N, C-alpha and C positions, 0 to 999 in steps of 0.2 A: 936444572935448579931453579925454583919460583927466585922472584925478589920482593923484599920486603919491602913496605913505602909506611910510614906513619903519616894518616891525616885525619883531621879533626870529623866528628860524628855529623859534623852541619855539612861539612863537604862530602862527605860518603854519600849521604840522602840525595845531594845537590845531585850529584854524578851519575848514582845507580838509579834514581828515579825514572818513569818513564811515561811516554802519552802527552797529549796535549798542555796540560796542566804544568808539566815536568821541564818540556819547552819554550813556555812562556819565563816561567820562574829565571829558568838560565838566562831568556833575553834582558830579563829585566836586570839580574845581576850585573850583565856585560857592560848595562848603561849606568848602574852605578860604581863600578869599578874604572871605567872610562873616563870619567869626572876628576881632573886631578883635585888632588887638598888646597883647599883656601877655594876654589870656585865651584859652581855653581851649576848644576844642567837643567834645560829646559825640554819639554816631553811635549808634545802636542797635538787634542783630541784628532782623531782622524775619526769620520762619518762612521766607523764601524765599531767605535768604543767611545766610552762616556771617560769624563775625566774622574770620578767616583773610583770609576776600576784601575784606572791608570795608577790612583793613589791607593788602593787596596794591594796592586801589584809590587810597587815601589815599597809597601810596610812590608809585605810578605818577605823579598828578595833582600830587605835589610836586615831581618830576622834570621832569613838562612844564613845571611852571613856573619850578623851578631856584631852590627855596629846599628851606631844611634841616627838616624837620617829625620832630616827639617824636609818636609814638604809641606808648599805651601801652592791655594788655587789662584790665579785671575785670569779672568774667562773659560776662553778655551786651552787653557796653558798651565802646566805643572810645571813649577819652578825646586829642587830638590838639592842638597848638599850635605856632607857628613861634619854629624856635628861629632864636636872631642868632647870628652866625657868629662861632666861634672867633678873637680877633684870634692872628695868627699871627706869630712871630716872624721877625723878619728877620736872614739874616744865618748863621754856619756856626754846628752843634747842639756843643754842650759835648762837651771829652774827659771820658771817665772816668776816673777815677782809679783806678788799677789797682796 
């Protein structure tokens, strides 16, 4: 008898994807998940990839995880950390006094 487990759609997409792109996505998801809360990670660009590629891959991985990620570039290094979602105000927006 098979065992049923309920997972999120993003998790199913990440785990069922194949190929080079999916392998890279899983690698960057691992980078994001390995950084503890309240700390930042630092990735240094190698000769085979650019800092823009690293930023893009981090953004795609964060989107797949459903988390907000702050990414900052300094020279050949990329710093990133998970941002806490901002508290949304409930109700109507206040009118502008004109």
